[in-house]
NUTORMI-58510 format. One record per atom (N, C-alpha, C): residue number from 1; atom name; x, y, z. Coordinates in steps of 0.1 Angstrom, whole numbers, padded with zeros to 4 digits. Layout:
<sites>
   k  a    xx    yy    zz
 NUM CA     X     Y     Z
...
</sites>
This chain:
<sites>
   k  a    xx    yy    zz
   1  N -0177  0198  0005
   1 CA -0183  0189  0012
   1  C -0178  0172  0006
   2  N -0170  0170  0015
   2 CA -0162  0157  0013
   2  C -0176  0143  0016
   3  N -0176  0136  0006
   3 CA -0185  0122  0006
   3  C -0181  0107  0009
   4  N -0167  0111  0004
   4 CA -0163  0097  0001
   4  C -0148  0096  0007
   5  N -0144  0087  0013
   5 CA -0128  0087  0017
   5  C -0120  0074  0007
   6  N -0110  0075  0002
   6 CA -0104  0066 -0001
   6  C -0090  0059  0008
   7  N -0089  0049  0011
   7 CA -0080  0044  0019
   7  C -0070  0034  0012
   8  N -0058  0038  0014
   8 CA -0048  0031  0009
   8  C -0044  0019  0020
   9  N -0038  0007  0017
   9 CA -0040 -0004  0025
   9  C -0024 -0011  0031
  10  N -0018 -0007  0019
  10 CA -0002 -0010  0025
  10  C  0007  0002  0032
  11  N  0010 -0005  0044
  11 CA  0015  0009  0053
  11  C  0006  0017  0054
  12  N -0005  0019  0056
  12 CA -0021  0030  0061
  12  C -0027  0023  0065
  13  N -0032  0011  0064
  13 CA -0038  0001  0072
  13  C -0034 -0012  0075
  14  N -0025 -0016  0069
  14 CA -0021 -0029  0072
  14  C -0004 -0028  0073
  15  N  0003 -0031  0082
  15 CA  0017 -0030  0081
  15  C  0024 -0040  0073
  16  N  0028 -0034  0059
  16 CA  0037 -0041  0050
  16  C  0051 -0045  0054
  17  N  0057 -0033  0061
  17 CA  0066 -0036  0069
  17  C  0071 -0045  0079
  18  N  0059 -0046  0087
  18 CA  0059 -0059  0096
  18  C  0060 -0070  0091
  19  N  0053 -0070  0081
  19 CA  0053 -0087  0076
  19  C  0067 -0086  0067
  20  N  0070 -0082  0063
  20 CA  0084 -0081  0052
  20  C  0097 -0080  0064
  21  N  0097 -0077  0077
  21 CA  0105 -0081  0085
  21  C  0104 -0097  0090
  22  N  0089 -0098  0093
  22 CA  0086 -0114  0102
  22  C  0089 -0122  0086
  23  N  0089 -0124  0074
  23 CA  0091 -0127  0066
  23  C  0105 -0132  0061
  24  N  0114 -0122  0064
  24 CA  0128 -0120  0057
  24  C  0134 -0131  0076
  25  N  0132 -0129  0088
  25 CA  0137 -0136  0097
  25  C  0132 -0149  0096
  26  N  0119 -0149  0096
  26 CA  0115 -0164  0094
  26  C  0120 -0173  0083
  27  N  0117 -0164  0072
  27 CA  0125 -0175  0059
  27  C  0139 -0172  0057
  28  N  0145 -0167  0056
  28 CA  0163 -0166  0060
  28  C  0164 -0180  0071
  29  N  0158 -0178  0085
  29 CA  0163 -0190  0091
  29  C  0158 -0206  0088
  30  N  0144 -0205  0080
  30 CA  0141 -0216  0073
  30  C  0147 -0220  0065
  31  N  0147 -0213  0053
  31 CA  0158 -0221  0042
  31  C  0175 -0222  0049
  32  N  0178 -0215  0057
  32 CA  0195 -0217  0059
  32  C  0199 -0206  0049
  33  N  0196 -0194  0051
  33 CA  0202 -0183  0039
  33  C  0212 -0177  0052
  34  N  0206 -0169  0060
  34 CA  0213 -0161  0069
  34  C  0207 -0161  0083
  35  N  0216 -0151  0092
  35 CA  0207 -0147  0105
  35  C  0201 -0134  0097
  36  N  0191 -0128  0099
  36 CA  0182 -0117  0096
  36  C  0188 -0105  0102
  37  N  0193 -0095  0100
  37 CA  0203 -0085  0105
  37  C  0186 -0070  0103
  38  N  0190 -0062  0110
  38 CA  0180 -0054  0107
  38  C  0184 -0043  0098
  39  N  0197 -0046  0096
  39 CA  0201 -0039  0084
  39  C  0196 -0039  0068
  40  N  0190 -0052  0070
  40 CA  0185 -0058  0058
  40  C  0174 -0054  0052
  41  N  0164 -0048  0061
  41 CA  0155 -0041  0051
  41  C  0148 -0033  0047
  42  N  0161 -0021  0052
  42 CA  0165 -0010  0037
  42  C  0166 -0017  0025
  43  N  0174 -0025  0026
  43 CA  0177 -0031  0010
  43  C  0166 -0033  0006
  44  N  0153 -0042  0013
  44 CA  0146 -0046  0005
  44  C  0136 -0034  0000
  45  N  0138 -0023  0011
  45 CA  0127 -0016  0010
  45  C  0131 -0007 -0003
  46  N  0143 -0005 -0006
  46 CA  0147  0009 -0016
  46  C  0148 -0001 -0030
  47  N  0148 -0018 -0031
  47 CA  0146 -0021 -0041
  47  C  0135 -0021 -0050
  48  N  0125 -0030 -0037
  48 CA  0110 -0034 -0036
  48  C  0102 -0019 -0041
  49  N  0108 -0005 -0035
  49 CA  0102  0012 -0040
  49  C  0105  0011 -0052
  50  N  0118  0007 -0055
  50 CA  0122  0012 -0069
  50  C  0110  0004 -0081
  51  N  0109 -0008 -0080
  51 CA  0105 -0021 -0087
  51  C  0088 -0014 -0090
  52  N  0087 -0012 -0076
  52 CA  0071 -0002 -0076
  52  C  0069  0008 -0087
  53  N  0077  0017 -0083
  53 CA  0078  0033 -0093
  53  C  0081  0027 -0106
  54  N  0087  0016 -0112
  54 CA  0084  0011 -0123
  54  C  0071  0009 -0130
  55  N  0064  0001 -0122
  55 CA  0055 -0003 -0122
  55  C  0041  0005 -0125
  56  N  0040  0016 -0113
  56 CA  0035  0027 -0116
  56  C  0038  0037 -0131
  57  N  0050  0034 -0130
  57 CA  0056  0046 -0143
  57  C  0046  0035 -0156
  58  N  0043  0023 -0156
  58 CA  0040  0014 -0167
  58  C  0050  0011 -0174
  59  N  0063  0007 -0169
  59 CA  0076  0007 -0176
  59  C  0079 -0011 -0172
  60  N  0074 -0015 -0162
  60 CA  0075 -0023 -0156
  60  C  0058 -0037 -0152
  61  N  0061 -0051 -0150
  61 CA  0045 -0056 -0149
  61  C  0047 -0058 -0135
  62  N  0035 -0062 -0128
  62 CA  0036 -0071 -0119
  62  C  0049 -0085 -0119
  63  N  0043 -0093 -0125
  63 CA  0046 -0107 -0130
  63  C  0062 -0103 -0134
  64  N  0067 -0092 -0136
  64 CA  0082 -0091 -0138
  64  C  0089 -0088 -0130
  65  N  0081 -0080 -0121
  65 CA  0087 -0080 -0107
  65  C  0088 -0093 -0099
  66  N  0078 -0100 -0101
  66 CA  0081 -0115 -0091
  66  C  0091 -0123 -0097
  67  N  0096 -0117 -0109
  67 CA  0107 -0129 -0115
  67  C  0119 -0122 -0112
  68  N  0123 -0110 -0109
  68 CA  0133 -0103 -0102
  68  C  0135 -0097 -0092
  69  N  0127 -0093 -0080
  69 CA  0126 -0087 -0068
  69  C  0136 -0097 -0060
  70  N  0132 -0109 -0056
  70 CA  0145 -0112 -0045
  70  C  0158 -0116 -0053
  71  N  0157 -0120 -0061
  71 CA  0172 -0120 -0068
  71  C  0181 -0107 -0066
  72  N  0176 -0096 -0068
  72 CA  0181 -0085 -0068
  72  C  0183 -0081 -0054
  73  N  0175 -0087 -0045
  73 CA  0181 -0085 -0034
  73  C  0189 -0089 -0026
  74  N  0188 -0101 -0030
  74 CA  0199 -0112 -0025
  74  C  0214 -0107 -0033
  75  N  0215 -0108 -0042
  75 CA  0226 -0098 -0048
  75  C  0231 -0085 -0043
  76  N  0223 -0078 -0038
  76 CA  0227 -0068 -0032
  76  C  0234 -0070 -0016
  77  N  0225 -0079 -0012
  77 CA  0231 -0085  0005
  77  C  0237 -0093  0003
  78  N  0248 -0097 -0011
  78 CA  0257 -0106 -0010
  78  C  0251 -0121 -0005
  79  N  0241 -0128 -0005
  79 CA  0239 -0138 -0005
  79  C  0235 -0148 -0017
  80  N  0234 -0159 -0012
  80 CA  0233 -0173 -0025
  80  C  0221 -0179 -0018
  81  N  0211 -0174 -0029
  81 CA  0195 -0182 -0028
  81  C  0190 -0182 -0040
  82  N  0179 -0189 -0046
  82 CA  0168 -0190 -0055
  82  C  0159 -0178 -0054
  83  N  0160 -0165 -0057
  83 CA  0153 -0157 -0053
  83  C  0140 -0160 -0057
  84  N  0136 -0169 -0068
  84 CA  0121 -0174 -0073
  84  C  0116 -0180 -0060
  85  N  0123 -0190 -0053
  85 CA  0116 -0199 -0047
  85  C  0115 -0188 -0034
  86  N  0122 -0178 -0032
  86 CA  0116 -0169 -0023
  86  C  0104 -0160 -0022
  87  N  0103 -0158 -0036
  87 CA  0095 -0148 -0040
  87  C  0079 -0157 -0036
  88  N  0082 -0169 -0039
  88 CA  0068 -0178 -0039
  88  C  0066 -0176 -0022
  89  N  0077 -0180 -0013
  89 CA  0074 -0179  0002
  89  C  0071 -0165  0003
  90  N  0075 -0155  0003
  90 CA  0071 -0148  0006
  90  C  0058 -0140  0002
  91  N  0053 -0143 -0011
  91 CA  0036 -0137 -0013
  91  C  0030 -0147 -0005
  92  N  0034 -0162 -0003
  92 CA  0025 -0172  0005
  92  C  0021 -0162  0021
  93  N  0034 -0159  0023
  93 CA  0034 -0151  0036
  93  C  0026 -0140  0036
  94  N  0027 -0130  0030
  94 CA  0020 -0117  0025
  94  C  0003 -0117  0024
  95  N  0002 -0134  0016
  95 CA -0013 -0135  0016
  95  C -0019 -0134  0027
  96  N -0017 -0142  0038
  96 CA -0023 -0143  0054
  96  C -0017 -0131  0060
  97  N -0009 -0119  0059
  97 CA -0004 -0115  0069
  97  C -0019 -0099  0070
  98  N -0017 -0099  0084
  98 CA -0030 -0087  0087
  98  C -0025 -0081  0096
  99  N -0015 -0075  0100
  99 CA -0010 -0066  0108
  99  C -0014 -0052  0111
 100  N -0026 -0047  0118
 100 CA -0032 -0034  0114
 100  C -0019 -0025  0120
 101  N -0017 -0014  0114
 101 CA -0013  0000  0120
 101  C -0017  0002  0129
 102  N -0008  0009  0136
 102 CA -0015  0018  0149
 102  C -0027  0023  0150
 103  N -0041  0022  0155
 103 CA -0053  0031  0154
 103  C -0058  0030  0140
 104  N -0058  0017  0132
 104 CA -0065  0015  0123
 104  C -0078  0010  0124
 105  N -0079  0004  0129
 105 CA -0097 -0001  0134
 105  C -0101  0012  0139
 106  N -0099  0017  0149
 106 CA -0104  0029  0152
 106  C -0109  0038  0144
 107  N -0097  0040  0134
 107 CA -0100  0052  0122
 107  C -0111  0048  0111
 108  N -0112  0032  0109
 108 CA -0123  0025  0102
 108  C -0133  0030  0109
 109  N -0137  0026  0118
 109 CA -0150  0025  0127
 109  C -0154  0042  0123
 110  N -0146  0047  0125
 110 CA -0149  0066  0129
 110  C -0154  0070  0115
 111  N -0145  0066  0102
 111 CA -0147  0070  0092
 111  C -0159  0063  0083
 112  N -0162  0046  0086
 112 CA -0174  0039  0080
 112  C -0186  0047  0085
 113  N -0191  0055  0099
 113 CA -0203  0061  0103
 113  C -0201  0069  0095
 114  N -0195  0081  0086
 114 CA -0194  0093  0083
 114  C -0194  0090  0066
 115  N -0189  0086  0065
 115 CA -0182  0086  0048
 115  C -0182  0073  0039
 116  N -0184  0074  0029
 116 CA -0187  0061  0019
 116  C -0173  0060  0022
 117  N -0170  0045  0025
 117 CA -0153  0045  0028
 117  C -0149  0034  0017
 118  N -0139  0038  0010
 118 CA -0134  0025  0000
 118  C -0119  0023 -0001
 119  N -0111  0011 -0002
 119 CA -0102  0009 -0001
 119  C -0096  0010 -0013
 120  N -0084  0018 -0019
 120 CA -0077  0023 -0032
 120  C -0062  0015 -0029
 121  N -0061  0005 -0032
 121 CA -0045 -0001 -0032
 121  C -0042 -0005 -0046
 122  N -0028 -0007 -0049
 122 CA -0017 -0012 -0059
 122  C -0016 -0026 -0052
 123  N -0016 -0041 -0063
 123 CA -0015 -0053 -0058
 123  C -0026 -0059 -0062
 124  N -0022 -0078 -0060
 124 CA -0031 -0085 -0064
 124  C -0045 -0082 -0059
 125  N -0055 -0083 -0061
 125 CA -0065 -0081 -0054
 125  C -0069 -0094 -0046
 126  N -0068 -0109 -0050
 126 CA -0072 -0118 -0040
 126  C -0065 -0118 -0026
 127  N -0050 -0113 -0029
 127 CA -0044 -0112 -0017
 127  C -0047 -0096 -0009
 128  N -0050 -0083 -0013
 128 CA -0053 -0073 -0005
 128  C -0067 -0077  0002
 129  N -0076 -0085 -0006
 129 CA -0091 -0088 -0001
 129  C -0088 -0099  0012
 130  N -0080 -0106  0010
 130 CA -0080 -0116  0021
 130  C -0073 -0111  0031
 131  N -0065 -0104  0035
 131 CA -0058 -0097  0042
 131  C -0067 -0084  0048
 132  N -0076 -0076  0042
 132 CA -0082 -0072  0049
 132  C -0096 -0080  0053
 133  N -0100 -0090  0052
 133 CA -0109 -0102  0056
 133  C -0105 -0107  0071
 134  N -0090 -0106  0073
 134 CA -0080 -0115  0079
 134  C -0079 -0107  0091
 135  N -0080 -0093  0086
 135 CA -0078 -0081  0097
 135  C -0092 -0075  0101
 136  N -0101 -0082  0098
 136 CA -0115 -0083  0105
 136  C -0121 -0063  0096
 137  N -0112 -0058  0085
 137 CA -0113 -0047  0080
 137  C -0123 -0048  0069
 138  N -0129 -0058  0063
 138 CA -0132 -0056  0049
 138  C -0146 -0056  0047
 139  N -0153 -0058  0059
 139 CA -0170 -0052  0059
 139  C -0170 -0037  0063
 140  N -0160 -0030  0066
 140 CA -0162 -0020  0067
 140  C -0161 -0008  0054
 141  N -0158 -0014  0046
 141 CA -0159 -0007  0034
 141  C -0172 -0010  0023
 142  N -0176  0003  0015
 142 CA -0185 -0001  0004
 142  C -0178 -0005 -0009
 143  N -0167 -0002 -0009
 143 CA -0156 -0008 -0020
 143  C -0147 -0008 -0021
 144  N -0141 -0020 -0026
 144 CA -0126 -0021 -0024
 144  C -0118 -0022 -0041
 145  N -0113 -0014 -0046
 145 CA -0105 -0014 -0057
 145  C -0090 -0018 -0054
 146  N -0086 -0025 -0062
 146 CA -0073 -0028 -0061
 146  C -0073 -0030 -0079
 147  N -0058 -0027 -0081
 147 CA -0048 -0025 -0092
 147  C -0051 -0042 -0103
 148  N -0049 -0045 -0098
 148 CA -0050 -0060 -0104
 148  C -0065 -0062 -0111
 149  N -0076 -0060 -0106
 149 CA -0090 -0060 -0107
 149  C -0090 -0049 -0119
 150  N -0087 -0037 -0114
 150 CA -0089 -0023 -0121
 150  C -0082 -0024 -0134
 151  N -0072 -0033 -0135
 151 CA -0062 -0028 -0150
 151  C -0052 -0022 -0147
 152  N -0052 -0013 -0143
 152 CA -0042 -0003 -0138
 152  C -0036  0002 -0127
 153  N -0026  0004 -0126
 153 CA -0020  0009 -0113
 153  C -0024  0025 -0107
 154  N -0028  0028 -0094
 154 CA -0024  0041 -0091
 154  C -0010  0046 -0094
 155  N -0007  0056 -0097
 155 CA -0015  0071 -0097
 155  C -0021  0072 -0110
 156  N -0018  0059 -0122
 156 CA -0025  0067 -0133
 156  C -0040  0068 -0129
 157  N -0044  0081 -0141
 157 CA -0055  0086 -0138
 157  C -0067  0076 -0139
 158  N -0060  0064 -0150
 158 CA -0071  0057 -0153
 158  C -0077  0047 -0140
 159  N -0068  0045 -0128
 159 CA -0074  0036 -0117
 159  C -0087  0046 -0112
 160  N -0083  0058 -0114
 160 CA -0095  0070 -0108
 160  C -0106  0069 -0116
 161  N -0103  0070 -0127
 161 CA -0119  0069 -0136
 161  C -0126  0057 -0133
 162  N -0120  0044 -0134
 162 CA -0127  0033 -0126
 162  C -0133  0038 -0114
 163  N -0125  0037 -0104
 163 CA -0132  0043 -0091
 163  C -0146  0046 -0094
 164  N -0146  0059 -0101
 164 CA -0156  0071 -0098
 164  C -0163  0066 -0110
 165  N -0163  0060 -0118
 165 CA -0175  0050 -0127
 165  C -0185  0042 -0117
 166  N -0173  0034 -0108
 166 CA -0185  0027 -0098
 166  C -0192  0035 -0087
 167  N -0190  0044 -0085
 167 CA -0198  0052 -0075
 167  C -0205  0065 -0084
 168  N -0216  0064 -0091
 168 CA -0224  0074 -0095
 168  C -0227  0083 -0090
 169  N -0220  0095 -0095
 169 CA -0229  0109 -0086
 169  C -0212  0116 -0079
 170  N -0204  0109 -0079
 170 CA -0194  0114 -0071
 170  C -0183  0120 -0077
 171  N -0181  0134 -0072
 171 CA -0167  0139 -0080
 171  C -0156  0138 -0071
 172  N -0144  0139 -0080
 172 CA -0131  0142 -0072
 172  C -0128  0149 -0060
 173  N -0135  0163 -0063
 173 CA -0137  0172 -0052
 173  C -0142  0169 -0041
 174  N -0151  0160 -0041
 174 CA -0160  0156 -0028
 174  C -0153  0145 -0019
 175  N -0139  0141 -0025
 175 CA -0135  0128 -0020
 175  C -0117  0130 -0017
 176  N -0116  0122 -0006
 176 CA -0103  0121  0001
 176  C -0095  0110  0000
 177  N -0082  0115 -0003
 177 CA -0074  0100 -0004
 177  C -0065  0100  0008
 178  N -0063  0093  0014
 178 CA -0054  0087  0027
 178  C -0046  0078  0024
 179  N -0034  0081  0025
 179 CA -0021  0070  0017
 179  C -0009  0074  0029
 180  N  0004  0066  0021
 180 CA  0015  0068  0029
 180  C  0028  0073  0017
 181  N  0018  0069  0004
 181 CA  0029  0070 -0009
 181  C  0024  0084 -0015
 182  N  0040  0091 -0018
 182 CA  0037  0101 -0022
 182  C  0035  0100 -0037
 183  N  0042  0094 -0045
 183 CA  0038  0090 -0058
 183  C  0025  0083 -0061
 184  N  0022  0073 -0054
 184 CA  0008  0064 -0061
 184  C  0001  0070 -0053
 185  N -0001  0075 -0041
 185 CA -0014  0082 -0035
 185  C -0016  0098 -0033
 186  N -0008  0102 -0032
 186 CA -0007  0119 -0029
 186  C -0002  0125 -0043
 187  N  0006  0120 -0053
 187 CA  0003  0123 -0068
 187  C -0006  0118 -0076
 188  N -0009  0109 -0075
 188 CA -0023  0103 -0080
 188  C -0035  0110 -0079
 189  N -0041  0115 -0063
 189 CA -0048  0118 -0059
 189  C -0050  0135 -0060
 190  N -0037  0144 -0060
 190 CA -0040  0156 -0063
 190  C -0040  0159 -0081
 191  N -0033  0149 -0086
 191 CA -0035  0152 -0102
 191  C -0050  0148 -0105
 192  N -0057  0145 -0096
 192 CA -0071  0137 -0101
 192  C -0085  0148 -0097
 193  N -0078  0157 -0087
 193 CA -0082  0165 -0081
 193  C -0094  0164 -0070
 194  N -0089  0154 -0062
 194 CA -0090  0148 -0048
 194  C -0087  0155 -0039
 195  N -0090  0157 -0027
 195 CA -0084  0158 -0013
 195  C -0074  0151 -0013
 196  N -0059  0150 -0002
 196 CA -0052  0143 -0001
 196  C -0046  0142  0011
 197  N -0043  0134  0020
 197 CA -0037  0135  0032
 197  C -0028  0123  0034
 198  N -0016  0130  0039
 198 CA -0006  0118  0038
 198  C -0003  0111  0053
 199  N  0000  0098  0052
 199 CA  0002  0094  0065
 199  C  0018  0090  0064
 200  N  0024  0095  0075
 200 CA  0038  0089  0079
 200  C  0042  0091  0090
 201  N  0046  0075  0093
 201 CA  0047  0075  0110
 201  C  0059  0080  0118
 202  N  0067  0082  0104
 202 CA  0085  0085  0104
 202  C  0089  0098  0096
 203  N  0090  0105  0099
 203 CA  0091  0122  0089
 203  C  0101  0118  0081
 204  N  0100  0123  0067
 204 CA  0108  0120  0059
 204  C  0105  0130  0049
 205  N  0117  0131  0043
 205 CA  0119  0143  0030
 205  C  0110  0143  0024
 206  N  0100  0153  0020
 206 CA  0092  0154  0008
 206  C  0094  0160 -0002
 207  N  0092  0155 -0015
 207 CA  0095  0163 -0026
 207  C  0083  0178 -0028
 208  N  0091  0188 -0032
 208 CA  0085  0199 -0031
 208  C  0070  0199 -0036
 209  N  0067  0190 -0051
 209 CA  0057  0190 -0053
 209  C  0054  0179 -0058
 210  N  0040  0169 -0057
 210 CA  0030  0178 -0051
 210  C  0031  0172 -0039
 211  N  0022  0187 -0032
 211 CA  0021  0189 -0018
 211  C  0008  0182 -0011
 212  N  0009  0176 -0001
 212 CA -0008  0168  0008
 212  C -0015  0182  0010
 213  N -0025  0177  0009
 213 CA -0032  0191  0020
 213  C -0031  0188  0036
 214  N -0030  0175  0038
 214 CA -0030  0171  0051
 214  C -0018  0163  0052
 215  N -0012  0162  0064
 215 CA  0000  0154  0067
 215  C -0004  0147  0084
 216  N -0004  0135  0084
 216 CA -0006  0133  0098
 216  C  0002  0121  0105
 217  N  0006  0119  0113
 217 CA  0019  0108  0120
 217  C  0013  0096  0128
 218  N -0002  0103  0128
 218 CA -0014  0093  0135
 218  C -0022  0085  0131
 219  N -0029  0078  0125
 219 CA -0040  0077  0119
 219  C -0052  0085  0129
 220  N -0051  0085  0144
 220 CA -0060  0090  0153
 220  C -0061  0105  0151
 221  N -0056  0112  0139
 221 CA -0053  0125  0138
 221  C -0063  0129  0125
 222  N -0069  0112  0118
 222 CA -0079  0115  0109
 222  C -0091  0124  0117
 223  N -0095  0123  0130
 223 CA -0107  0129  0133
 223  C -0107  0143  0137
 224  N -0093  0150  0133
 224 CA -0093  0165  0132
 224  C -0091  0169  0121
 225  N -0090  0156  0106
 225 CA -0094  0162  0099
 225  C -0107  0161  0089
 226  N -0112  0153  0093
 226 CA -0125  0146  0090
 226  C -0136  0145  0100
</sites>
């Protein structure tokens, strides 16, 4: 029987993609870099996802990501601007960004009344907590686990070791992890022996293994699973 639900934050509860789009559109205009085009967003996603995969694998630190991310993006886009300056702007915008994913508030209301509800996210602790508070979601959670506080990233088993130590008596098979990432959420949860649910608003090709136990296209579908 499932007793606890762990929820990812970025692109599961809060729209990270929406924040990036807004930041690029407004920031490019403010700094006179270029006119934002929607074709620029996939460039950010490709580079950012690659860097976060390196962080998950332990070959790159978050501090190193901040030093190289936007310089790599600008180079790929053929734009000339100081990536360190834009990284600072980007992180300040992200700190206050709290655009909910469709159905996120209703899903949290439903889950918080029935399960021990936990947030489980990679990223800076202060940023993620502030975003949850700004979105009015923070008080729905009994625990908020963020990698910078835990000291290790999902999908490392040590991340989940930390979480389960904080919740005495809870076993992995009594918990479900819901998130949008096949690497940090689904792979991490499957290897740790948790139930898993992949949230993907748009269909995408998935690796053969590991496979999520459930897949949903809308957070409203959680009610049919839990």
